[in-house]
C-alpha positions in Angstrom: 34.4 5.7 -17.4 31.9 3.8 -15.3 28.5 4.5 -16.7 25.4 4.0 -14.5 22.4 2.6 -16.2 18.9 3.7 -15.3 16.3 1.0 -15.8 12.8 2.2 -16.5 10.2 -0.4 -16.1 7.9 -2.3 -13.9 9.3 -1.1 -10.6 8.4 2.6 -11.3 5.1 1.7 -12.9 4.2 -0.6 -10.0 5.0 2.2 -7.5 2.9 4.6 -9.5 0.0 2.2 -9.6 0.3 1.6 -5.8 0.2 5.4 -5.3 -2.8 5.7 -7.6 -4.7 2.9 -5.9 -3.9 4.2 -2.4 -5.3 7.6 -3.3 -8.7 6.1 -4.0 -9.6 8.9 -6.4 -9.0 9.8 -10.1 -6.0 11.9 -10.8 -5.4 14.4 -13.5 -2.7 13.4 -16.1 -0.4 16.2 -15.0 -0.4 15.0 -11.4 0.1 11.5 -12.5 3.1 12.5 -14.6 4.5 14.6 -11.8 4.3 11.6 -9.4 5.9 9.3 -11.9 8.8 11.6 -12.3 9.2 11.9 -8.6 9.2 8.1 -8.3 11.9 7.9 -11.0 14.0 10.6 -9.4 13.8 8.7 -6.1 14.9 5.5 -7.8 17.9 7.3 -9.3 18.9 8.7 -5.9 18.6 5.3 -4.3 20.7 3.7 -7.0 23.4 6.3 -6.5 23.6 5.8 -2.7 
């Protein structure tokens, strides 16, 4: 069985920080978490392509 590994780390956090800085305004924790999960999901899809 060929297992794929998902690496959580700087890449997703860096993307989240870029998104946060680009917005130019404070975000609620729920919105921040939702965006982080979207970034991680996108990373998984990219890895599987």
